N, C-alpha and C positions, 0 to 999 in steps of 0.2 A: 590547623585541626586536622586530624586522620580519617578517612572515610575509604569506603567499599569500591570497587570500581570494576568491572569487566575490561581489561587491558589488552591490546593484541599486539603482541611481540615477535621479533624473530630470534630463536636461538637454533644454533646446528642445522642454519638452510629451513628450518620450519616455524611456518607461521601459525600463530594458534593464539585463542584471546585463555585467559584464564582469572580467577578473581583473586586478586592485589589489594592491600592497603597501600592508599597513598595519601600526600598533603595538599593542602589546597593550591597551595606556591606553583605545586608542579600542571596545574591544568592549564589548557590553552587560555588566551586573554578573552576577557570581555568586559563589557561595562555592568552586566548583571550576574549577582552567583546565585543559585536557584537550588531549592532544597525540592530533589527528584521525588517527588510522590510514585511516580508508573510511567513504565517505558513499555515496548512492545517489542518482540521479535519479529522483525521483516526478512522477505527473502534476501537482503543484500545484508542486512547483521547475521544472518546464518553464514553466508559466503565467508562473510569478514572473520568471524569468528574462530569459524574449520579452517580456515588459511584454505579455503579452495575456490577462491576468486581474488582477485587483486582489486580489490573494492578501497583501502586504505592509500591513500596518497602519501605518505609517511607513518613512520614507526618510531615509537611506539606509541600506541593512541587508543583512547576510549572508546568502545563502540556502542551502536545505538543510533540510528535515524530519526529518532522522534522522543519527547519528552513530555509531561506534564508534573507542573508542581508549583511551590509557593518562592515567591523572590526572598533571598536573605538580605541582598546586598545591592543597591542600585546606586551609581554615579551620575543619575540623570533624574529630573524631577517627572517624566513622563511615567515611571514607574517608581514602585514604592514598596517598603517590605511589607510582607501580606498579600501582594497580588497574585493572584492565580495566572499562570501563565500555560502556554503550549509552546511548542518548538515543533519543528519536522522538514528535512531535507537541509539545504541551505548551505550543505558540508559538514553537517554532524554524522558523527560516526567516519567519515571520510577523510576530511583534512583538519576537523576541529574534534577535540573530545566532545564525543557521544552522549547520549542519556543512559545508560547499561551503567548506572554510576549513581552513586547518593548525591552526589554534588556537580554542577557541571557551570562552566560560565559560559556566558552567550553574549554575542555581540547584540549592541541595542534594538537594531532593525532587523533582528531573525525570532524577535520574542514576540509573541500576539496573546493578548487579554484573554483570559477563556471566555470565551462567547457565553452570551446568555443563552440557558437550558442545557450546558454539558458541565459535568463534574469533570476533575480530573482522570476518574476512572472511565467514564465516558468518552472521554478526549482519546484515551489510550484502549479502550475496547474498538475504535475506529480505528488510531493510529494512519501510521502513513497508508497501509493497506487501504482504508476506508477512505480516506482524504483521497488516493489516487482514483479510488473507483469513482467520485463524487466529482474530481476533476475531471474525467470521460464523461459522465452525465453532463455535465456544465457545456465542454466542446459540442458534445453531439447537439443539445437545444441548441446552443448558441447558431449551430449549421442546419437548422431545421427537422430535427429529428422529433416528428410528429407521430402519437399512438398510431394513427391510421396508414402510415407506414407498413406495418407489421410486425412482427416479433423479434424481441431482440435478443440473438445467440451469447450467452457468456460462458468463454471457456474457462478451463480451470476454476470450474465454479466452486469446489468446496475449499481455495484457499482464501489467504486475507485480503486479496482484492476481488477475487469473483465470488466470496460468499453476500459483502456488504453491496457489489454491483446487483446482484439477482434481489436481494430487500430492496434497493433504492429502487430500481427501474417498476418494481411490482407495486411497491405501495405509491411510487406517481403511475398508476393505473398502466402500465405495458406486459403485454406478454411475455412473459420470460422463457426461453429455452437454454436451460442448464444445461453441459456439457462436462462431463466426468469420468475419470476412468475407475472411478471407485462405487460402483453399485450400492454397496452398504451403507452408503450415504446419501439414500436418494430421499428417502423419509424428510432428513434435514433440510436438502435443499427445499424440497415441497414446503415445508413450513416456512422457511426465508421467502416464499410466493413465488417460486417457480410453476410454471402450469405444465411444463413436459422434463422430463430429467432421461438423458440416454446417453449413451459414449458416443465418439465418433461416429464408431463403424453403424450403428444403429440411425445417426442421422441420415447415412446414404449419400456421402457426397461426391459430383462427380470430380472429373479430372480436367475438362475441357478448359479451353481459354475462357469463354462465358458458358454460365449453367442457365437451368430454370430457375428463376428470380422466387426465391420462398420466405428470404427473411428482408425485414426493414434495416438491421443492424445488428453491429458486432461487438462486443467487449472482448476484446483477446488477449489471454494472460502467456500463451504458448507457443504462437508464431510459428517458423515451420511450413510445411504444407499444410498442416490443418488450415492455416491463415491463407496461404495462396488460395483455397479450395471453396473457403467461405466468402472473400472476396467474389467470387466467381457467381456465389447464389444470391447477392444483395439485389436488392429491386432497386428501382429508380430511384436516386438523392439520395441513398441511403447514405450512412455513416457506420464507420470500422474502426474502432478506438483500439491501438496499440499498444500495448502497455507491458508487457513481458516475454520471456524469451524459453520457459520451460521446456518446451521441447528441444529447440534450438533458434538460431539467430538469423536464418537465413531466410528469403523470400523469393521464392521462384514463380513469378505472377506474371501477366501479361498487361498492356495498359488498357483491356478492352471494358474490363468495369470502369473504369474512368473519361473514357472519352466516347463508350455508346450507353453506360447509364447514368453517368456525373457523379458515381460514387465516388465518397471521399474516404481518404485514407488519413486518420487524426495520429499525431505520434502525441503520448502523455508523459510528459517527463515531470513528474512531481517535485525531484529534486531542486529544479532553478525554477520552478514557478513565479512569477511575477508576485511581490509581496500584497499590493492589494487585492489582486484574482485569490491569492492565497487565505487573506481574511475574511473574503467574501463567501468563499465554498466552506469555511469552516463555521461562519456565522450562520449558513444557511445550514448545514448539516445539525446546528443546535435548534433551529427553526422550521422553515418550510419545508424541509429536506427530513425532516428527523422521522423515523421509524421507530419500531420497537426494538430497542437493543438486546432487550432480553432475549431473542431467536438467534443471535449470534452463538455459535459454540467458542465458548472462551474458554480459556484456561489462567487460572491466577499464578505464577512461579514467584522464588526468590532469583536474587543475581546466582547465587550458588548453582542455580540448575540451568543457567544458561547454555554454558559448553553442551551438554549433553542434548539439551532439548533443540539446541539447535543443528545437529548432526542428524536427528530425529526428522527435523522438518526436511533439510534437503535428500533425506531417504524416504519422502512422503508416509512419515509415521505418524503425520498430523495432520490435523486440517482446522479450518476455522483461524480463530485471531487466541496467540499467545499472549498475556500479560505478564510484565514483570513488575511487582510490588519492588520499590528500589528503598524506601525508609517511612 
């Protein structure tokens, strides 16, 4: 049976993703055959599809690091045809054909039965970006991040991770300061629950190794100098979740926040999150951590639109979450 997919390949020295027709026999192996209903476009996907980042470990390969859909075939009794499932990370769209396709084969231990409280559409409204934000929330809670420690700063707040982080922390009662270089989206960030919206410049961060303690914690999506400056302003025993590198990958900081204030720098890697924790976080997103997903800025597109939208995302022409209806 043939189906459509966004397949990344190399031609004349250039790596690009394009909409192609494929046969099921061409898919990378897995015990489950899934009819993909929805996927989404994440930062990694945009890098892969445009060829601007070395995301994929082999080519050609279907893009898409997340998906939600219905089981068509299963070689194991733990899943049966008709089961609704989701998957994200685990090598999807990097070493294994991903979710930006009408069909995908999944290894058995990569699939998660859709948690109660989530539809396949909901799952991809959140997508890997939302899961990553929730994983940061989980790790910060586990490390003692209480409301009384002070406000949480979210950088890159209009992005897929940042927007969910703002909504999730606000829903759980935290004061949230949303940092964005795009003031035209201030109303959107306040709708998500941000108490304050500002640029990095307006936050007036210092450059000394240790500055006045102003924040309880940070969810950082950009890295670089901003991350280093924020670390110096985090109060006693606060947590900083490092997720992205939209500015750059460097961190020029001192150990003073760690050894004088007990600040923790937590690395958040959703791609290789242990499966028991992955299931727990998704379950909570459909339950006790659920918020009004309708507040998220979302746009639903088709597979044919993916290459153009991926380029727009990297050029900062989009915000919120982009969902891809695959079938």
